[in-house]
LOTIVEX-104214 format. One record per residue (C-alpha): x, z, y. Coordinates in steps of 0.1 Angstrom, whole numbers, padded with zeros to 4 digits, always signed. Each point is the difference from the previous one (the first is absolute). Example, Ala and Ser with C-alpha at 12.3 -4.5 7.8 and 13.67 -1.06 7.14 Angstrom:
! LOTIVEX-104214
+0123+0078-0045/+0014-0007+0034/
***
This chain:
! LOTIVEX-104214
-0140-0037+0229/-0002-0024-0033/-0030-0007-0006/-0013-0004-0039/+0000-0034-0018/-0020-0016-0024/+0014-0010-0031/+0001-0016-0035/+0025+0000-0025/-0023-0008-0034/+0026-0026-0004/+0021+0006-0026/+0035+0009+0014/+0035-0016-0015/+0002+0014-0030/-0031+0008-0011/-0004-0034-0025/-0036-0016+0003/+0001-0001-0035/+0002+0031-0008/-0028+0010+0028/-0024-0031-0014/+0004+0016-0037/-0011+0032+0017/-0029-0011+0013/-0010-0021-0031/+0003+0030-0020/-0019+0025+0020/-0025-0028+0001/-0008-0003-0039/+0005+0036-0003/-0029+0004+0029/-0021-0026-0019/-0001+0018-0031/-0005+0033+0010/-0029-0010+0026/-0018-0018-0024/+0003+0031-0027/-0016+0021+0032/-0027-0023+0009/-0010+0005-0037/+0002+0036+0000/-0020+0001+0032/-0023-0026-0013/-0007+0025-0031/+0003+0033+0019/-0031-0004+0024/-0022-0020-0029/+0007+0028-0017/-0013+0036+0024/+0025-0007+0027/-0005+0039+0010/+0015+0013-0026/+0019-0026-0012/+0023-0005+0026/+0012+0037+0003/+0006+0006-0037/+0019-0036+0002/+0019+0008+0024/+0010+0038-0008/+0013-0017-0036/+0015-0032+0017/+0022+0027+0016/+0006+0021-0032/+0010-0030-0019/+0023-0011+0030/+0016+0024+0001/+0006+0002-0037/+0012-0035+0003/+0026+0009+0029/+0017+0030-0020/+0002-0029-0029/+0013-0025+0025/+0025+0025+0014/+0012+0011-0035/+0007-0036-0005/+0014-0011+0031/+0028+0022-0005/+0010-0008-0037/-0006-0038+0002/+0018-0025+0022/-0018-0015+0031/-0006-0033-0015/-0011+0012-0033/-0025+0024+0016/-0019-0022+0025/+0000-0030-0028/-0016+0027-0026/-0024+0005+0028/-0019-0033+0001/-0002-0004-0036/-0016+0034+0001/-0022-0005+0023/-0015-0033-0017/-0005+0022-0034/-0017+0024+0023/-0023-0030+0014/-0007-0011-0038/-0011+0030-0007/-0026+0005+0024/-0012-0031-0004/-0006+0007-0034/-0013+0034+0009/-0030-0020+0019/-0014-0007-0034/+0000+0030-0019/-0001+0035+0027/-0035+0007+0020/-0002-0013+0036/+0009+0036+0016/+0031+0003-0024/+0013-0037+0007/-0003+0004+0037/+0016+0033-0002/+0028-0018-0016/+0002-0028+0022/+0006+0021+0028/+0024+0023-0018/+0017-0034-0012/+0001-0013+0032/+0014+0032+0018/+0031+0000-0030/+0007-0037+0006/+0000+0001+0037/+0023+0028-0001/+0024-0013-0025/+0002-0032+0018/+0001+0015+0031/+0031+0025-0012/+0010-0036-0012/+0007-0017+0030/+0003+0020+0027/+0026+0019-0019/+0020-0035-0004/-0007-0007+0035/+0019+0036+0010/+0029-0009-0020/+0004-0033+0013/-0010+0001+0036/+0021+0030+0026/-0017+0013+0028/+0001-0025+0031/-0010-0030-0030/-0028+0025-0011/-0017+0007+0031/-0003-0040+0008/-0006-0015-0040/-0021+0028-0015/-0026-0012+0022/+0004-0036-0007/+0004+0004-0045/-0030+0028+0005/-0022-0029+0010/-0005-0015-0033/-0028+0027-0006/-0023-0008+0030/-0009-0034-0011/+0000+0012-0042/-0031+0027+0016/-0015-0026+0019/-0004-0030-0031/-0012+0031-0021/-0022+0007+0025/-0016-0031-0002/+0000-0004-0037/-0017+0034+0002/-0031-0016+0014/-0001-0024-0031/-0004+0031-0029/-0031+0000-0012/+0007+0015-0037/+0026+0012-0025/+0010-0034-0008/+0013-0010+0033/+0021+0039-0001/+0018-0014-0033/+0005-0031+0015/+0019+0017+0034/+0019+0026-0020/+0010-0037-0024/+0015-0013+0038/+0014+0030+0009/+0024+0000-0034/+0010-0031+0015/+0006+0009+0031/+0024+0030-0009/+0024-0025-0027/-0001-0021+0038/+0015+0030+0013/+0020+0008-0026/+0015-0041+0002/+0009+0014+0035/+0015+0028-0008/+0026-0020-0024/+0008-0018+0028/+0003+0020+0025/+0029+0017-0025/+0015-0033-0002/+0006-0002+0036/+0005+0035+0011/+0023+0024-0001/-0016+0039-0010/+0017+0026+0005/+0010+0026-0031/-0028+0028+0009/+0017+0021-0027/+0034-0003+0016/+0015+0033+0009/-0002+0014+0032/+0015+0035+0015/-0021+0010+0032/+0020+0017+0024/-0009+0042+0006/-0030+0008+0008/-0018+0033+0015/-0017+0019-0027/-0038-0004-0007/-0027+0021-0008/-0009-0008-0043/-0029-0019+0003/+0014-0025+0018/+0035-0004-0021/-0024+0001-0033/-0026-0021+0011/+0016-0025+0029/+0035-0002-0008/+0008+0025+0027/-0011-0021+0030/-0024+0007+0026/-0006-0039+0007/-0010-0007-0038/-0027+0030+0006/-0011-0009+0030/-0009-0027-0011/-0019+0006-0028/-0019+0025+0012/-0009-0023+0031/-0008-0029-0025/-0022+0028-0022/-0025+0000+0032/+0004-0036+0006/-0011-0006-0035/-0031+0019+0001/-0010-0010+0030/+0001-0036-0011/-0021+0003-0026/-0028+0020+0013/-0001-0026+0025/-0001-0022-0031/-0023+0017-0016/-0025+0013+0025/+0002-0042+0010/-0011-0011-0034/-0027+0029-0002/-0015-0012+0031/-0003-0035-0010/-0012+0010-0036/-0028+0020+0021/-0012-0027+0023/+0001-0034-0025/-0014+0013-0027/+0000-0031-0022/+0036-0006-0012/+0001-0038+0016/-0006+0014+0033/+0029+0024-0005/+0024-0025-0013/-0004-0024+0028/-0003+0027+0023/+0034+0010-0009/+0016-0029-0012/-0001-0024+0031/+0006+0029+0028/+0031+0009-0026/+0008-0039-0001/+0001-0005+0038/+0017+0036+0007/+0027-0007-0022/+0006-0037+0011/+0002+0012+0035/+0024+0029-0008/+0022-0023-0020/+0010-0022+0032/+0001+0035+0023/+0027+0015-0024/+0019-0037-0006/+0001-0005+0042/-0003+0036+0012/+0007+0028-0020/+0043+0001-0002/-0006-0008+0041/-0022+0028+0002/+0028+0021-0018/+0032-0016+0022/-0026+0008+0037/-0010+0035-0006/+0026+0015-0027/-0004+0017-0033/-0016+0030+0015/-0030-0010+0014/-0012-0029-0026/+0007+0028-0026/-0021+0023+0018/-0028-0027+0010/-0022+0001-0027/-0005+0039-0004/-0005+0001+0038/-0019-0029-0001/-0025+0012-0027/-0001+0038+0010/-0011-0019+0036/-0026-0020-0020/-0014+0026-0021/-0005+0023+0026/-0014-0024+0025/-0026-0014-0032/-0008+0033-0008/-0011+0010+0040/-0019-0033-0001/-0017+0004-0027/-0021+0032+0014/-0014-0030+0023/-0019-0016-0033/-0009+0002-0032/-0004-0037-0009/+0016-0009-0036/+0009-0038+0015/+0020+0021+0030/+0015+0024-0022/+0008-0025-0030/+0014-0024+0028/+0025+0029+0016/+0012+0009-0036/+0007-0039-0006/+0021+0003+0034/+0018+0024-0008/+0009-0009-0037/+0009-0034+0015/+0019+0013+0024/+0021+0023-0017/+0010-0025-0031/+0016-0028+0033/+0018+0028+0015/+0012+0017-0033/+0009-0032-0019/+0011-0019+0033/+0022+0028+0012/-0003+0036-0014/+0011-0011-0043/+0033-0021+0013/+0009+0027+0029/-0004+0027-0026/+0023-0018-0025/+0025-0002+0029/+0008+0038-0001/+0010+0005-0027/+0027-0028+0008/+0029+0028+0011/+0003+0017-0033/+0023-0012-0026/-0011-0023-0028/-0008+0023-0024/-0015+0025+0024/-0021-0031+0012/-0014-0015-0025/-0008+0039-0022/-0016+0011+0033/-0021-0036+0004/-0010+0004-0037/-0012+0037+0007/-0020-0008+0031/-0015-0029-0015/-0005+0014-0035/-0009+0033+0006/-0012+0014+0033/-0020-0035+0012/-0022+0009-0032/-0001+0036+0010/-0021-0015+0030/-0019-0019-0020/-0008+0033-0024/-0012+0018+0032/-0025-0026+0010/-0013-0004-0034/-0002+0035-0006/-0023+0004+0035/-0023-0029-0010/-0005+0023-0038/-0006+0031+0019/-0021-0020+0024/-0023-0017-0026/-0003+0032-0024/-0013+0021+0030/-0021-0030+0013/+0017+0003+0031/-0007-0031+0024/+0030-0002+0024/-0006-0032+0017/+0014-0001+0036/+0018+0040-0006/+0023-0027-0023/+0012-0008+0032/+0012+0040+0007/+0018-0004-0034/+0021-0031+0009/+0011+0016+0031/+0010+0031-0015/+0018-0021-0030/+0021-0027+0026/+0005+0036+0024/+0018+0016-0023/+0019-0036-0008/+0013-0001+0029/+0010+0035+0009/+0027-0010-0034/+0003-0037+0013/+0015+0015+0034/+0017+0025-0019/+0015-0030-0023/+0016-0017+0028/+0018+0027+0012/+0019+0003-0036/+0007-0038+0000/+0020+0000+0031/+0017+0029-0014/+0006-0018-0035/+0007-0034+0022/+0025+0019+0017/+0014+0017-0033/+0001-0033-0011/+0026-0013+0021/+0023+0028+0002/+0005+0008-0038/+0039-0007+0002/+0012+0036+0002/-0009+0029-0008/-0008+0030+0031/+0027+0027+0005/-0034+0023-0008/+0001-0018-0027/+0033+0017-0016/-0013+0038-0005/+0023+0027-0013/-0012+0027-0019/+0017+0035-0008/+0004-0012-0037/+0028-0021+0012/+0026+0014+0019/+0020+0011-0032/+0000-0040-0001/+0011-0001+0035/+0028+0022-0004/+0008-0014-0037/+0005-0035+0021/+0029+0019+0021/+0019-0001-0028/-0006-0041-0008/+0027-0024+0006/-0023-0024+0018/+0001+0000+0039/-0038-0009+0004/-0011+0029-0026/+0019+0027+0021/-0009-0013+0032/-0038-0001-0003/+0006+0040-0018/+0024+0008+0028/-0024-0011+0029/-0034+0019-0015/+0023+0036-0009/+0016-0003+0035/-0035-0005+0016/-0019+0022-0022/+0018+0031-0014/+0040-0004+0017/+0012+0031-0016/+0000-0007-0033/+0028-0029+0011/+0025+0028+0008/+0012+0004-0033/+0005-0039-0003/+0019-0009+0024/+0033-0003-0018/-0014-0021-0023/-0017-0026+0022/+0031-0003+0025/+0023-0012-0028/-0027-0019-0014/+0008-0043-0008/-0020-0011+0027/+0012+0000+0036/-0037+0000+0011/-0006+0036-0017/+0029+0011+0016/-0014-0012+0036/-0037+0015-0007/+0018+0033-0013/+0020+0004+0029/-0027-0010+0026/-0025+0023-0018/+0028+0028+0010/+0005-0009+0034/-0037+0006+0005/-0011+0025-0015/+0037+0019+0012/+0008+0014-0035/+0035+0013-0003/+0020-0016-0023/+0037+0007-0005/+0021-0018+0029/+0033-0004-0030/-0021-0017-0020/-0013-0025+0024/+0033-0004+0017/+0014-0011-0034/-0034-0019-0003/+0018-0021+0033/+0028-0008-0019/-0016-0014-0033/-0033-0016+0018/+0003-0037+0005/-0028-0001+0021/+0001+0006+0037/-0028+0010+0009/+0003+0024-0028/+0035+0015+0013/-0019+0005+0038/-0024+0021-0015/+0019+0020-0023/+0025+0006+0031/-0034+0006+0024/-0014+0026-0027/+0033+0017-0006/+0005+0004+0038/-0030+0016+0007/+0001+0026-0026/+0009+0034+0013/+0021+0014-0024/+0028-0031+0007/+0033+0010+0010/+0020-0011+0025/+0026-0019-0016/-0024-0018-0028/-0017-0015+0039/+0037-0014+0012/+0000-0009-0031/-0032-0022+0000/+0011-0011+0039/+0030-0015-0008/-0010-0016-0034/+0013-0032-0003/-0033-0014-0005/-0020-0011+0031/-0035+0007-0015/+0014+0034-0011/+0012+0005+0037/-0034-0011+0014/-0020+0021-0022/+0019+0029+0006/-0002-0001+0038/-0036-0004+0000/-0003+0030-0024/+0020+0022+0026/-0019-0014+0031/-0033+0007-0016/+0007+0036-0007/+0024+0006+0032/+0025+0010-0017/+0038-0009+0002/-0009-0016+0029/+0037-0006+0014/+0012-0013-0034/-0030-0025-0005/+0000-0012+0038/+0039+0000-0002/-0007-0028-0030/-0027-0020+0018/+0021-0002+0028/+0030-0015-0019/-0028-0024-0014/-0016-0009+0031/+0034-0012+0015/+0016-0019-0027/+0002-0037+0003/-0006-0003-0039/-0036-0011-0009/-0002+0021-0028/-0002+0026+0018/-0014-0008+0029/-0034-0006-0026/+0009+0030-0014/-0004+0018+0036/-0034-0018+0008/-0013+0007-0038/+0007+0041+0015/-0013-0010+0037/-0032-0013-0017/-0007+0035-0021/+0007+0021+0026/-0017-0024+0028/+0025+0019+0026/-0010-0017+0034/+0037+0015+0010/+0014-0032-0015/-0023-0030+0015/+0033-0011+0017/+0020-0004-0033/-0032-0020-0012/+0001-0021+0033/+0033-0009-0007/-0012-0008-0037/-0025-0025+0011/+0028-0020+0016/+0022-0004-0030/+0007-0036-0012/-0009+0017-0038/-0036-0015-0005/+0004+0028-0024/+0010+0034+0022/-0027-0023+0024/-0029+0005-0025/+0008+0038-0009/+0003+0007+0035/-0037-0015+0008/-0011+0023-0025/+0015+0027+0014/-0015-0008+0035/-0037+0007-0015/+0010+0034-0006/+0009+0008+0036/-0015+0003+0032/-0002-0040+0008/+0001-0005+0034/+0040-0008+0003/-0004-0024-0030/-0026-0020+0011/+0017-0027+0020/+0023-0003-0034/-0028-0003-0022/-0017-0021+0023/+0030-0025+0002/+0002+0001-0040/-0033-0010-0010/+0005-0035+0001/+0030+0006-0018/-0004-0021-0034/+0016+0029-0021/-0009+0032+0019/-0034-0011+0015/-0022+0013-0023/+0014+0042+0004/+0001-0011+0034/-0040-0005+0006/+0000+0031-0020/+0020+0023+0022/-0018-0014+0031/-0033+0011-0019/+0011+0032-0007/+0011+0007+0034/-0043+0007+0010/-0008-0006+0033/+0037-0006+0011/+0003-0033-0023/-0035-0013+0005/+0012-0018+0032/+0028-0016-0018/-0023-0013-0029/-0022-0014+0029/+0027-0023+0009/+0007-0007-0035/-0037-0008-0008/+0000-0023+0035/+0024-0024-0018/-0022-0011-0028/+0025-0002-0028/-0017+0002-0026/+0031+0021-0019/+0004+0024+0027/-0045+0011-0006/+0004-0004-0033/+0032+0028+0001/-0024+0021+0022/-0031-0004-0024/+0016+0011-0026/+0018+0034+0020/-0033+0009+0009/-0015-0004-0032/+0026+0024-0011/+0001+0026+0023/-0039+0000+0003/+0001+0013+0037/-0027+0001+0029/+0019-0021+0018/+0004-0024-0034/-0035-0003+0001/-0003-0008+0034/+0027-0024-0004/-0013-0016-0033/-0034-0004+0023/+0020-0020+0025/+0013-0025-0020/-0033-0005-0020/-0018-0009+0034/+0026-0024+0005/-0004-0037+0010/+0017-0015-0025/-0012+0004-0037/+0033-0001-0018/+0009+0030+0018/-0026+0019-0011/+0005-0007-0036/+0027+0030-0006/-0015+0025+0019/-0033-0004-0019/+0018+0002-0029/+0018+0034+0014/-0036+0015+0014/-0018-0008-0034/+0031+0022-0017/-0008+0026+0021/-0029+0029+0004/-0029-0016+0019/-0004+0009+0040/-0030-0001+0016/+0019-0018+0033/+0009-0029-0021/-0037-0010-0012/-0010-0009+0036/+0003-0038+0004/+0005-0012-0035/-0034-0022-0004/+0012-0020+0030/+0038-0006-0023/-0018-0008-0028/-0023-0027+0020/+0031-0011+0013/+0013-0007-0034/-0029-0019-0009/+0002-0025+0029/+0038-0009-0005/-0012-0004-0035/-0033-0022+0011/+0025-0023+0023/+0027-0004-0030/-0032-0010-0021/-0007-0027+0021/+0031-0010+0000/+0001-0003-0038/-0028-0023-0007/+0023-0027+0016/+0027-0016-0019/+0036+0012+0003/+0034+0001-0014/+0003+0023-0034/+0028+0023+0019/-0023+0004+0031/-0033+0006-0021/+0017+0023-0022/+0010+0020+0030/-0032+0005+0016/-0010+0013-0037/+0025+0025+0009/-0013+0007+0036/-0030+0004-0013/+0009+0026-0031/+0019+0018+0027/-0030+0003+0022/-0021+0016-0028/+0027+0021-0010/-0001+0016+0038/-0042+0002-0009/+0007+0018-0029/+0021+0026+0021/-0028-0002+0022/-0020+0014-0026/+0021+0026-0012/-0001+0016+0033/-0039-0006+0007/-0014+0011-0032/+0012+0020-0037/+0032-0009+0003/+0010+0001-0038/-0027-0019-0015/+0008-0031+0029/+0036+0005-0012/-0008-0006-0040/-0019-0029+0006/+0025-0012+0027/+0023+0007-0027/-0019-0017-0032/-0013-0029+0020/+0029-0018-0014/+0003+0012-0031/+0007-0020-0036/-0031+0015-0013/-0031-0012+0007/-0016+0029-0004/+0020+0021+0027/-0005-0031+0024/-0041+0001-0001/+0003+0040-0002/+0018-0001+0029/-0024-0026+0020/-0027+0024-0014/+0013+0032+0013/-0001-0014+0039/-0033-0012-0004/-0011+0038-0001/+0029+0012+0028/-0002-0022+0026/-0028-0011+0023/-0023-0032-0013/+0008-0022+0025/+0038+0004-0003/-0002+0001-0039/-0015-0035+0003/+0026-0014+0025/+0028+0014-0024/-0018-0008-0033/+0002-0039+0015/+0039-0001+0004/+0006+0014-0032/-0025-0017-0019/-0010-0029+0011/+0024-0032-0003/-0016-0027+0023/+0015+0006+0040/-0032-0016+0014/-0023+0029-0016/+0020+0024+0004/+0004-0006+0039/-0041-0007-0003/-0001+0035-0012/+0026+0012+0029/-0021-0015+0024/-0029+0022-0007/+0016+0029-0001/+0021-0004+0030/-0035+0000+0019/+0011-0016+0025/+0008-0038+0008/+0029-0015+0018/+0021-0033-0006/+0033+0010-0018/+0028-0024+0016/+0022-0026-0024/+0021+0020-0028/+0033-0013+0018/-0013+0006+0032/-0006+0034-0007/+0032+0008-0026/+0020-0013+0033/-0013+0025+0023/-0004+0031-0021/+0032-0005-0012/+0019+0032-0015/-0023+0018+0011/-0027-0013-0027/+0022-0015-0025/+0032-0003-0020/+0030-0015+0015/-0001-0027-0026/-0042-0012+0010/+0013-0003+0031/+0029-0022-0006/-0023-0023-0022/-0026-0003+0026/+0026-0012+0029/+0019-0022-0030/-0038-0014-0010/-0018+0002+0039/-0020-0034+0005/+0020-0017+0029/-0020+0004+0029/+0012-0004+0035/+0001+0040-0001/+0022+0004-0028/+0035-0004+0015/-0012+0030+0027/-0009+0020-0029/+0034-0005-0016/+0020+0005+0031/-0016+0038+0003/+0012+0005-0033/+0034-0011+0002/+0015+0028+0010/-0020+0023-0022/+0019+0028-0015/-0009-0005-0036/+0027-0024-0012/-0024-0021-0026/-0025-0004+0023/+0027-0015+0023/+0014-0024-0025/-0032-0013-0006/-0006-0003+0035/+0030-0018+0006/-0010-0022-0035/-0029-0015+0018/+0016-0004+0032/+0023-0021-0010/-0025-0022-0021/-0020-0009+0028/+0028-0013+0021/+0023-0026-0005/+0036+0009-0008/+0018-0005+0030/-0031+0023+0020/-0002+0028-0023/-0003+0035+0014/+0031+0018-0007/-0007+0042+0000/+0032+0014+0013/-0007+0032-0028/-0012-0021-0027/+0036-0022+0001/+0017+0036+0000/-0020+0015-0032/+0010-0039-0017/+0035+0005+0010/+0002+0031-0017/-0023-0008-0034/+0002-0029-0022/-0036+0014-0011/-0032-0008+0020/-0025+0030-0002/-0022-0026-0014/+0022-0010-0028/+0007+0036-0007/-0035+0002-0007/-0005-0029-0020/+0033+0008-0017/-0016+0037-0009/-0032-0017-0008/+0020-0022-0029/+0018+0030-0021/-0016+0013-0032/+0001+0038+0022/-0026-0010+0030/-0017-0034-0018/-0029+0022-0002/+0000+0013+0035/-0010-0011+0030/+0017-0018+0027/-0018+0026+0026/+0019+0026-0015/+0033-0015-0006/+0003-0008+0037/+0005+0035-0001/+0031+0002-0016/+0015-0028+0027/+0015+0023+0025/+0019+0018-0032/+0014-0033-0018/+0039-0004+0009/+0015-0033-0004/+0032+0007-0022/+0022-0032-0001/+0023+0000-0034/+0031-0018-0012/+0001-0008-0037/+0022+0026-0021/-0013+0028+0025/-0012+0032-0017/-0035+0013+0010/+0000+0035-0017/+0024+0015-0033/-0018+0016-0027/-0006+0032+0004/+0000+0001+0035/-0031+0011+0020/-0027-0023+0007/-0014+0001+0032/-0011-0032+0004/-0020-0032-0016/+0010-0037+0007/-0023-0037+0000/+0021-0028+0000/-0006-0026+0022/+0029-0028-0013/+0027+0006-0022/+0007+0015-0033/+0004+0036-0012/+0014+0012-0037/-0012+0035-0005/+0033+0013-0027/+0008+0030-0021/+0036+0000-0005/+0012-0040-0005/-0035-0004-0019/-0025-0018+0023/-0038+0012-0004/-0017-0024+0021/+0004-0026+0026/-0025+0003+0034/-0002-0033+0026/-0025-0008+0024/-0032+0021+0006/+0011+0033-0028/+0005+0035+0003/+0021+0025-0011/+0010+0036+0007/-0039+0008+0005/+0002+0028-0015/+0023+0017+0028/-0037-0001+0022/-0019+0025-0020/+0034+0021-0012/+0036+0002+0014/+0017+0003-0037/+0034-0018-0012/+0000-0039-0003/-0004-0006-0039/+0022-0028+0008/+0023-0022+0021/-0011-0026+0021/+0023-0029+0016/-0008-0038+0020/+0011-0027-0020/-0009-0024+0026/-0004+0001+0040/-0028+0017+0002/-0025+0015+0028/-0019+0032-0010/-0028+0020+0014/+0005+0041-0003/-0022+0025+0003/+0011+0035+0005/-0020+0029-0023/+0001+0021+0031/-0020-0025+0022/-0022-0011-0032/-0011+0037-0012/-0012+0003+0044/-0027-0033-0008/-0006+0005-0035/-0019+0037+0020/-0020-0024+0024/-0001-0028-0028/-0011+0008-0033/+0001-0036-0009/+0038+0002-0006/-0004+0027-0018/-0020-0018-0021/+0024-0031-0005/+0024+0019-0012/-0016+0019-0025/-0015-0031-0010/+0030-0014-0010/+0013+0028-0012/-0025+0000-0027/+0004-0034-0004/+0037+0001-0008/-0012+0030-0026/-0023-0017-0021/+0028-0033+0005/+0026+0026-0016/-0026+0015-0026/-0010-0033-0012/+0043-0012-0006/-0001+0035-0014/-0027-0007-0030/+0017-0036-0002/+0032+0016-0009/-0018+0027-0022/-0014-0033-0018/+0037-0015-0004/+0015+0029-0018/-0029+0008-0021/+0001-0035-0014/+0034+0000-0008/
***
């Protein structure tokens, strides 16, 4: 089992600029200096002026003032650019401080003390909204978890400084000086803010975002919380956490004042205690806060404050029954206050802000303003109200305060638990906002008329959409539309109409359908029309014979199927089918096979067996498809023999799988060969069939000792419905993958050649992909898949959300190990984390020995080939090379022979007969083919490990000067890479381009077999590497990197073409 790991991710990662972090830290530090000095002034004045009344009054009025300030801020937040808004806030703060300092001389002590508290809360709110709102825009989810605790730690030393200054305060003159110092601090914060804008790109929070469709929400949630349950839960939780925080503070100061009656004693007790506490808290926050978040996870850290506060309140309330000593009671409140403040500042506040990060920028900023600007002050208002009620009713709460605090945090805890669930939902939603769900499209009753109107449209997509809905919901209303639809210009519309007719068994005039077969250009439509007509009970025998004797084979096929399906005109249809099965023409044989496939008639098994032996590839392919529809036993030997065929292999494997238990014997034989191509075919077939036998085979494959053979099986299983029998043993497989990566990281600590290091990185990434697929089988498949797809996303926000969502889906220890592999750059640190995660001690072998011993069971042929090339010269080297001389993979054999020859003198070089036969038949070695493909523009960004899979399908073609490779308008079925020589691309007599060594041409044929746009002629003797479309298709299904390479070069060429067009337009415009 994996064991927990202790990690520290407080060091900024690449991309998190140290300048930005420092500026944010200093900005928060100076803001906190300014606000804490105002707080000290307000506290001193309040404690000097009847604190029993002044403190709750100040809290209540400060809450109202904060709510008003929050609403004003929210208005300007949506009407001003962010830079202008936050700069204005700093200047407004300075102006407010000047007004408060002047109020010290002109207002009564009680009024100015309350005004100072209201001013402090306003400043605290504005600076907090500005600072944390800006941080929420700049940093993403993952960064916020690591960084918010660091950049927010500037407030703790500021509080320590303010507490120390509080010891020195004895007069209004000193308060005046402190307020002026606060002004200076805010001006310095303004400077830091200006520098921040210079070094940091700030996203546009006014940028319009169109969110995906959401389920309808209650009116209250829509109006007050933007339709987000996350925002509602966080705001509600913050109300009660804020109320408990202020009530703890109020009770603490109240008990201090009643214990120490002299003002100097009060200030010294509070000042020294807070100074020491906040100094220690600063160190804790910088060194441990982000480690705690990464170590325990977001949920635990979010809830630790209310849970511990609740437990502490209950414990202290119970303890208060044992003593009524004033000093003990003061110490109890002091301990609760200090513990609450430390936990709140070091963990709760940063994590609370992280909870908003999955929202869009606009939602995030608005939600943050709503929570801090209205609902946090609302909690303060509750505390102030309770204090005022207690004062006017002469109620002394004393130990009863613990019960009120406990009640507040209990309610806060309940809402925060709900908030975490909504946070996961928002995080998942943030990864999937690309397309609307099918259920988001709702067809109302009043749109039916519009759908029928669309049937008259000339746009095929409009008609097809309407047809699909009407056939499903109101098919009887289509009867009057058939004539128009069957004459529609779009062949797809006609085809869908015919399929609907066939499915519903609607009656349609056979004569009209016969006329349609005479005019219809699409063979599929002619077949459907003939089948529908011959199934009509009112069709005449003469018309049936016209169909059966038609010159068009597609029409004949449909008519035979129609007659046999209804058991009518059997003699005529059987006679026609017998003629087709006995014909020597390939077209007739293919038509007969199509009919047999439609009818699934076992009487024609000998005919199908004969077709499997045919020399025509098209007939064999069709015969394999037909065999899967008939009782399978007679076909199994032939299908097995075709499984390794270059063209028919996949279809043959499918046929064996469709045979069920009878075919499993042959499938096990194929599995025992260990050929990746055959095993890939088996996994694809299992995925499509999705039968119990398929699950069993795939489960067998994911436990195969070969890691490379597990990959396709894992991919297929993740696309199927979860199965309980598959989940067994997955933890062991995950452990094996981590151990595999651990050994590779051990080797990465040494210095190797660039290509070998890149190959090892590829193998590590492959193992990480397998881990992701295993996690999809073990946990929430959709969420893990979203995370896997977005881990390498170009958008920083998408990547951050992807990594963050893993933290909430997979177990903590597995997350920490995977997090290190995805985020950490240093191989030694990765390995150190994995060493603790593996939960056992073992001595990894040397990297080269490990690769050679495991071979293709765990590595791609390219990695094995490079290991043979770079293996240190030791006494065991020749023995290792000898074991690979007869390897079935040509690339590995070639690398082995090259290294063996390098070790021995020329007259003693070992000659591998198989290698010599290959050399005589091929001018380019497998290693050279890989390197030559890598040099091309098409495959320059494709790893050599993937390109090595192309070697078996690359054909060499020697050409002489003047040879025509293909003509314009000829069907393209292959691509060429020039190994040597030159080729001209011509349009008639005009030379469009000339290609030389390492150039490619004809690559469009790899995606679509369309007509060539130009001719290609060899202009000097050339050696070409040719890749056929069909072979590339099969490989592209298995290795998506190849498809990305083709799409990438197509995009480049489109961009270049667009650039040329713009240049031409400019030239024409200037003329």
